[in-house]
C-alpha positions in Angstrom: -7.6 17.7 65.9 -10.2 15.5 64.3 -10.7 18.0 61.5 -7.0 17.9 60.8 -7.0 14.1 60.6 -10.1 14.3 58.3 -8.4 16.8 56.0 -5.2 14.7 56.0 -7.3 11.6 55.1 -9.1 13.5 52.3 -5.8 14.9 51.0 -4.3 11.4 51.2 -7.2 9.9 49.3 -6.9 12.7 46.7 -3.2 12.0 46.3 -3.9 8.3 46.0 -6.6 9.0 43.4 -4.3 11.3 41.4 -1.5 8.7 41.6 -3.9 6.0 40.2 -5.0 8.3 37.4 -1.3 9.0 36.5 -0.5 5.3 36.5 -3.6 4.6 34.3 -2.6 7.4 31.9 0.9 6.0 31.7 -0.3 2.5 30.9 -2.8 3.8 28.4 -0.1 6.0 26.8 2.2 3.0 26.4 -0.7 1.0 24.9 -1.4 3.9 22.4 2.3 4.1 21.6 2.4 0.4 20.8 -0.7 0.7 18.6 0.8 3.6 16.8 4.0 1.7 16.2 2.1 -1.3 14.8 0.1 1.0 12.6 3.3 2.6 11.3 4.7 -0.8 10.5 1.4 -1.8 8.7 1.5 1.5 6.7 5.1 0.9 5.7 4.2 -2.7 4.5 1.3 -1.3 2.5 3.4 1.4 1.0 6.0 -1.2 -0.1 3.3 -3.4 -1.5 1.8 -0.5 -3.4 5.2 0.4 -4.8 5.7 -3.2 -6.0 2.3 -3.2 -7.6 3.0 0.1 -9.3 6.3 -1.3 -10.7 4.5 -4.5 -11.8 1.8 -2.4 -13.5 4.4 -0.3 -15.4 6.2 -3.5 -16.4 3.0 -5.1 -17.7 2.0 -1.9 -19.6 5.4 -1.9 -21.2 5.0 -5.5 -22.1 1.6 -4.9 -23.6 2.9 -2.0 -25.7 5.7 -4.2 -27.0 3.3 -7.0 -27.8 1.0 -4.6 -29.6 3.9 -3.3 -31.7 4.9 -6.8 -32.5 1.3 -7.7 -33.5 1.2 -4.6 -35.8 4.5 -5.6 -37.3 3.2 -9.2 -38.0 0.0 -7.8 -39.5 2.1 -5.6 -41.9 4.1 -8.7 -42.9 0.9 -10.7 -43.5 -0.4 -7.9 -45.7 2.9 -7.8 -47.6 2.8 -11.5 -48.1 -0.8 -11.5 -49.2 0.0 -8.7 -51.7 3.0 -10.8 -53.0 0.8 -13.9 -53.3 -1.9 -11.9 -55.0 0.6 -10.6 -57.6 2.2 -14.1 -58.0 -1.3 -15.6 -58.5 -2.2 -12.9 -61.0 1.0 -13.4 -62.9 0.4 -17.1 -63.1 -3.0 -16.6 -64.6 -1.6 -14.5 -67.4 
């Protein structure tokens, strides 16, 4: 009879131990799920930020191209004006 009680006590302790492990795993799983959710939110925010930066970069590159074209146009105008002034100056000396 004592052996039976000893076996029941060991089985009871084993069940208690397994129950505690299950509870710890459940709590740890919930913690990991919360961490994963936070990481997903962080990644989504980073993706949005990167998309905004990409759009801003494209906009800036477009602006720089337009400014360079404008500068080139102004340089051509200056060259034409210099040529006209040079011709007008040469005609005045004649």
